C-alpha positions as CSV (number, residue, x, y, z in Angstrom):
1,M,115.3,70.1,102.5
2,T,114.1,67.3,104.8
3,T,110.4,67.0,104.6
4,P,108.7,65.9,107.9
5,R,106.9,62.5,107.7
6,P,103.2,63.1,107.0
7,T,100.8,62.1,109.7
8,T,97.6,62.7,107.8
9,H,96.3,60.8,104.8
10,L,93.5,62.2,102.7
11,T,91.3,60.4,100.2
12,A,91.0,62.0,96.8
13,D,87.4,63.0,97.7
14,E,88.5,64.6,101.0
15,A,91.2,66.6,99.1
16,R,88.7,67.7,96.5
17,R,86.2,69.0,99.2
18,I,89.0,70.7,101.1
19,A,90.0,72.5,97.9
20,L,86.4,73.6,97.2
21,K,86.0,74.9,100.7
22,A,89.3,76.8,100.6
23,Q,88.3,78.4,97.3
24,G,84.8,79.5,98.6
25,F,82.6,77.0,96.7
26,L,81.5,74.7,99.6
27,G,79.5,76.1,102.5
28,T,77.7,79.4,102.9
29,P,79.9,82.4,101.9
30,N,80.1,85.3,104.3
31,R,78.1,87.8,102.3
32,R,78.7,90.5,104.8
33,S,82.4,90.5,103.9
34,G,81.4,90.8,100.3
35,V,83.8,91.1,97.4
36,R,86.7,92.3,99.6
37,G,86.2,89.3,101.8
38,I,86.4,87.0,98.7
39,L,89.6,88.8,97.7
40,R,91.2,88.3,101.1
41,H,90.1,84.7,101.2
42,L,91.6,83.9,97.8
43,G,94.7,86.2,98.2
44,A,94.7,87.1,94.5
45,I,92.2,87.7,91.7
46,Q,93.5,87.5,88.2
47,L,92.9,90.4,85.7
48,D,92.4,89.9,82.0
49,T,91.4,92.1,79.1
50,I,88.9,89.5,77.6
51,S,85.3,90.4,78.3
52,V,82.6,88.0,77.2
53,L,79.9,87.9,79.8
54,A,82.0,90.1,82.0
55,R,85.7,90.5,82.8
56,S,87.3,87.8,84.8
57,H,87.8,89.9,88.0
58,E,84.0,90.3,88.0
59,L,83.3,86.7,87.4
60,I,85.4,85.5,90.3
61,P,83.2,87.0,93.1
62,Y,80.1,86.3,91.1
63,A,80.9,82.6,91.0
64,R,81.1,82.5,94.8
65,L,78.5,85.1,95.9
66,G,75.9,84.8,93.1
67,A,74.4,87.8,91.4
68,V,76.4,90.6,93.2
69,G,76.0,93.9,91.4
70,R,78.8,94.5,88.8
71,K,79.2,98.1,90.0
72,T,79.5,96.8,93.5
73,V,82.3,94.6,92.4
74,E,84.2,97.4,90.7
75,N,83.7,99.7,93.7
76,A,85.0,97.1,96.0
77,Y,88.3,96.9,94.1
78,W,88.7,100.5,93.1
79,T,86.8,103.0,95.1
80,P,87.7,106.4,93.7
81,A,88.8,108.9,96.3
82,P,86.9,112.2,96.6
83,K,88.6,114.9,94.6
84,G,91.3,116.6,96.6
85,T,91.7,113.9,99.2
86,P,94.3,111.1,99.5
87,P,93.1,107.7,98.3
88,T,92.6,104.9,100.9
89,P,93.0,101.8,98.7
90,H,91.7,98.4,99.6
91,T,93.7,96.7,96.9
92,F,96.7,97.1,94.6
93,E,97.5,95.5,91.3
94,Y,100.7,93.5,90.9
95,W,102.3,90.4,89.4
96,S,101.3,87.4,91.4
97,H,99.9,84.4,89.6
98,A,99.7,86.8,86.7
99,A,98.5,90.4,86.7
100,C,96.3,90.3,89.8
101,I,94.3,92.4,92.2
102,L,95.8,91.8,95.7
103,P,94.7,92.9,99.2
104,I,96.5,96.1,100.2
105,E,97.8,94.5,103.4
106,E,99.9,92.1,101.3
107,W,101.9,95.0,99.8
108,P,105.0,94.3,102.0
109,H,105.1,90.7,101.0
110,F,105.8,91.4,97.4
111,A,108.9,93.4,98.2
112,F,111.0,90.4,97.1
113,R,109.5,90.7,93.6
114,R,109.9,94.4,93.4
115,R,113.6,94.0,94.3
116,A,113.9,91.3,91.6
117,Y,112.4,93.6,89.0
118,R,114.8,96.4,89.9
119,N,117.7,94.0,89.5
120,R,116.4,92.7,86.2
121,P,119.1,92.9,83.5
122,H,116.9,92.9,80.4
123,W,113.6,94.4,79.5
124,N,111.5,93.8,76.3
125,H,110.7,97.5,75.9
126,E,113.3,100.1,75.5
127,L,113.1,103.1,77.9
128,P,114.2,106.5,76.4
129,D,116.6,108.5,78.5
130,G,115.0,110.8,81.0
131,T,111.5,109.4,80.5
132,Y,111.3,107.5,83.8
133,N,112.2,110.6,85.8
134,Q,109.8,112.7,83.8
135,V,106.9,110.4,84.5
136,I,107.6,110.4,88.2
137,K,107.9,114.2,88.2
138,Q,104.6,114.6,86.3
139,L,102.7,112.3,88.7
140,R,104.2,114.2,91.7
141,S,103.0,117.5,90.4
142,E,99.7,116.6,88.7
143,G,98.4,113.7,90.8
144,P,96.9,110.4,89.5
145,L,97.0,110.0,85.7
146,T,96.4,107.5,83.0
147,A,99.1,106.5,80.5
148,T,97.3,108.6,77.9
149,E,97.4,111.6,80.2
150,L,101.1,111.0,80.9
151,G,101.9,111.3,77.2
152,G,100.2,108.5,75.4
153,A,99.9,104.7,75.9
154,K,101.1,103.6,72.4
155,R,103.3,104.7,69.6
156,T,101.3,102.9,66.9
157,S,98.1,100.9,66.8
158,D,100.0,97.7,67.6
159,W,98.9,96.4,71.0
160,W,102.5,95.8,72.1
161,D,104.1,99.0,70.8
162,W,104.1,101.1,74.0
163,S,105.1,104.7,74.1
164,G,108.1,105.7,76.2
165,S,105.7,107.1,78.9
166,K,103.8,103.8,79.1
167,V,107.0,101.8,79.3
168,A,108.3,104.1,82.1
169,V,105.1,104.1,84.2
170,E,104.7,100.3,83.9
171,R,108.3,99.8,85.0
172,A,107.7,102.2,87.9
173,L,104.7,100.0,88.8
174,M,106.9,96.9,88.8
175,Y,109.5,98.6,90.9
176,G,106.8,99.7,93.4
177,E,107.4,103.4,93.0
178,V,104.0,103.7,91.3
179,V,100.7,102.0,91.9
180,C,97.4,101.7,90.1
181,V,94.8,103.4,92.3
182,E,91.7,102.8,90.2
183,R,90.5,101.6,86.7
184,R,88.9,104.2,84.5
185,G,87.3,102.5,81.5
186,W,89.7,99.6,82.0
187,K,92.6,102.1,81.8
188,R,95.0,102.1,84.8
189,V,95.1,105.3,86.8
190,Y,98.6,105.6,88.3
191,D,99.8,107.5,91.3
192,L,103.0,107.5,93.4
193,A,103.2,104.7,96.0
194,E,104.3,107.3,98.6
195,R,100.9,108.9,98.3
196,A,98.7,105.9,97.7
197,I,100.0,103.2,100.0
198,P,99.5,103.7,103.8
199,D,102.8,104.6,105.5
200,P,102.9,101.5,107.8
201,L,102.7,99.2,104.8
202,L,104.9,101.4,102.4
203,H,107.8,101.3,104.8
204,D,107.5,97.7,106.0
205,E,110.3,96.3,103.9
206,L,110.5,92.6,104.6
207,D,113.4,90.4,103.5
208,D,113.0,87.7,100.8
209,T,112.6,84.9,103.3
210,E,109.8,86.7,105.2
211,C,108.0,87.5,101.9
212,L,108.2,83.9,100.6
213,R,107.2,82.3,103.9
214,R,104.0,84.5,103.9
215,L,103.1,83.8,100.3
216,V,103.7,80.1,100.6
217,R,101.4,80.0,103.7
218,L,98.8,82.1,101.9
219,A,98.9,79.8,98.9
220,G,98.4,76.8,101.1
221,Q,95.4,78.4,102.8
222,S,93.9,79.5,99.5
223,L,94.3,76.0,98.0
224,G,93.5,74.0,101.2
225,V,95.8,71.3,100.1
226,G,98.4,71.2,97.4
227,T,101.6,69.8,96.0
228,R,104.9,71.7,95.9
229,A,104.0,72.6,92.2
230,D,100.5,73.7,93.2
231,I,101.8,76.0,96.0
232,A,104.5,77.5,93.8
233,D,102.1,78.2,90.9
234,Y,99.6,80.2,93.0
235,H,101.8,83.3,93.3
236,R,104.3,82.1,90.6
237,L,107.2,81.3,92.9
238,K,110.1,79.0,92.0
239,G,110.1,75.5,93.4
240,E,113.4,76.2,95.3
241,Q,111.8,79.3,96.9
242,V,109.0,77.1,98.2
243,D,111.4,74.5,99.4
244,A,113.4,77.1,101.4
245,V,110.5,78.2,103.5
246,I,107.7,75.6,103.5
247,A,108.9,73.9,106.7
248,D,108.4,77.2,108.5
249,S,105.3,78.3,106.7
250,G,102.7,76.7,109.1
251,L,101.5,74.2,106.5
252,V,101.6,70.5,107.4
253,P,102.7,67.6,105.2
254,V,100.0,65.2,104.1
255,T,99.6,62.4,101.6
256,V,96.7,62.3,99.2
257,E,95.3,59.2,97.5
258,G,96.3,59.0,93.9
259,W,98.4,62.1,93.9
260,G,101.7,60.4,93.8
261,K,103.6,63.4,95.1
262,P,104.1,65.0,98.6
263,A,101.5,67.5,99.6
264,W,101.0,70.2,102.2
265,A,97.7,71.4,103.8
266,D,96.4,74.3,105.8
267,P,96.0,72.8,109.3
268,A,92.8,74.7,109.8
269,A,91.4,72.9,106.7
270,L,92.0,69.6,108.4
271,E,90.3,70.4,111.7
272,T,86.8,69.5,110.6
273,P,85.4,67.7,107.5
274,P,84.3,70.3,105.0
275,R,80.5,70.4,104.7
276,G,77.8,72.6,103.3
277,R,76.0,73.6,100.1
278,H,77.8,73.4,96.8
279,R,77.7,76.3,94.4
280,T,76.4,75.7,90.9
281,T,78.0,78.2,88.6
282,L,80.0,79.1,85.4
283,L,83.7,79.6,86.1
284,S,85.9,82.1,84.5
285,P,88.8,80.3,82.7
286,F,91.0,82.5,84.9
287,D,89.4,81.3,88.2
288,S,92.0,80.3,90.8
289,L,90.1,77.0,91.4
290,I,91.3,75.9,88.0
291,W,94.5,78.0,87.5
292,E,96.8,75.0,87.2
293,R,95.9,72.5,84.5
294,A,97.6,69.5,86.1
295,R,96.0,70.2,89.5
296,T,92.5,70.5,87.8
297,E,93.0,67.1,86.1
298,R,94.3,65.6,89.4
299,I,91.4,66.8,91.5
300,F,88.5,66.9,89.1
301,G,89.5,64.6,86.3
302,F,88.8,67.5,84.0
303,T,91.0,68.9,81.3
304,H,90.8,72.7,81.2
305,R,92.5,75.0,78.7
306,L,91.8,78.6,77.6
307,E,91.4,78.5,73.8
308,A,91.0,82.3,73.2
309,Y,94.6,82.4,71.8
310,V,94.2,79.1,69.9
311,P,93.5,79.4,66.1
312,K,89.8,79.1,65.6
313,Q,90.0,76.0,63.5
314,K,92.0,74.2,66.2
315,R,89.6,75.1,69.1
316,V,87.8,72.1,70.7
317,Y,85.5,73.8,73.3
318,G,85.3,77.4,72.1
319,Y,86.9,80.9,72.5
320,F,86.1,81.4,76.2
321,A,84.8,78.0,77.3
322,M,83.7,78.4,80.9
323,P,83.7,75.2,83.0
324,V,80.5,74.4,84.9
325,L,80.8,73.6,88.6
326,A,78.0,71.7,90.2
327,G,77.8,69.4,93.2
328,G,81.6,69.8,93.8
329,H,82.4,68.5,90.3
330,L,83.1,70.0,86.9
331,V,80.2,68.7,84.8
332,G,80.6,70.5,81.5
333,R,81.6,73.7,79.6
334,V,79.8,76.6,78.0
335,D,81.3,79.0,75.4
336,P,79.1,82.1,75.9
337,A,78.4,85.2,73.9
338,R,75.9,88.1,74.0
339,D,73.3,89.0,71.4
340,G,71.4,92.0,72.7
341,S,69.4,90.8,75.7
342,T,70.1,87.1,74.9
343,L,72.8,85.1,76.4
344,V,74.1,82.7,73.7
345,A,75.5,79.3,74.5
346,K,77.5,79.0,71.3
347,Q,78.9,75.6,72.3
348,V,78.0,73.4,75.2
349,T,79.8,70.3,76.4
350,L,77.9,68.1,79.0
351,D,79.2,65.2,81.1
352,G,76.1,63.1,80.3
353,P,72.4,63.7,80.8
354,K,72.7,64.2,84.6
355,A,74.6,67.4,83.9
356,V,71.6,69.0,82.1
357,P,69.8,70.6,85.1
358,A,73.0,72.0,86.6
359,V,74.2,73.5,83.3
360,A,70.7,75.0,82.7
361,Q,70.7,76.5,86.2
362,A,74.2,78.0,85.7
363,L,73.2,79.5,82.4
364,A,69.9,81.0,83.7
365,E,71.7,82.6,86.7
366,A,74.4,84.0,84.6
367,A,71.9,85.4,82.1
368,G,70.0,87.2,84.9
369,W,73.3,88.6,86.3
370,V,74.3,90.3,83.0
371,D,70.7,91.5,82.4
372,C,69.8,89.0,79.7
373,T,66.2,87.9,79.5
374,D,66.7,84.9,77.3
375,V,69.2,82.1,76.7
376,R,69.8,80.6,73.2
377,V,71.6,77.3,72.9
378,E,73.3,76.9,69.5
379,R,75.4,73.8,69.6
380,V,75.6,70.9,72.1
381,D,78.5,68.4,71.6
382,A,76.0,65.6,72.3
383,P,73.2,66.6,69.9
384,D,70.6,64.4,71.7
385,L,71.0,66.5,74.9
386,R,70.3,69.8,73.1
387,E,66.5,69.5,73.4
388,P,66.5,68.4,77.1
389,L,68.8,71.4,77.9
390,T,66.6,73.8,76.0
391,K,63.5,72.5,77.8
392,E,65.1,72.8,81.2
393,L,66.1,76.4,80.4
394,T,62.6,77.2,79.3
395,R,61.2,75.8,82.6
396,I,63.7,77.7,84.8
397,M,63.3,81.0,83.1
398,A,59.5,80.9,82.7
């Protein structure tokens, strides 16, 4: 692939501000578009089972909109259809960056991945003969069901030991024959795609090139500016897939101070310098602003790693350390927990004394959002900053 010669050079600071704007952290968010508007803006919101303050898919809109009601968030994703009526989904769940909530209008653009799964030669879970057809038949006759209602989610208590019905329905979801139409107590509720996906989208089968071109363009718009690796990582594409379509994606080549690699930008992001008010907030470790570690270090000079799956004795920042965003920079981390109506900051890392007011503000807002009336600070990596942080929290929450 021959890359056009860049005509735009960005400073590192300009690139950082463009990225913040593209991710919804700079400027006034469009509150009327709400959670669904945030989803369309980002293109994908990652799901994860871990719940500390809240689940990650709740934390993503909160970080951008502020204290939006948690029930409002859930309803925006999965509005249960009235009994006896066909659902009209706004979203679907699928494999994008990871398991993600995606805008329903992007269903056709994941056809390339559905085809790839159908052609996959090996699966980690065995599928008993006849189980797949039985699951499809049961959904067709009984309507939306959970894995438990289909015959059981697990064979044993081991988290990975799925039952044959669970293997079948998850494979059907990957093939696109089944979709998740809502979450019920975090359990997926499955239905046939032919019932749940609007006909114009269901039958809009695009070829791989059209799918990839769209996803590369969406990734560039959601990132604002990114390298080939950044763009590929957003929807977990292969580098060669990006190379094949990026010239026709609508993104434009740019150079960025200090990046050392070619980059592409959303032309709309280059039209006017990004300005506006910065959000001060706790970020989910699964927030798309910080998905890719190398990008986070390149843009913010901040090393981010989820340590939930790291042995406790090897953790540096805590089980679910949440980066703190303030003034367009990452200024610290908080590893939170709940103790009744108290939000507990088990471990706090601060980027110097100047970060104290921002971290206190982020903690106080988060406490109010999850109905906590108090914040308790247990450990601060710089012990001399513990008292100033506690005093600032007391002042804010008084």
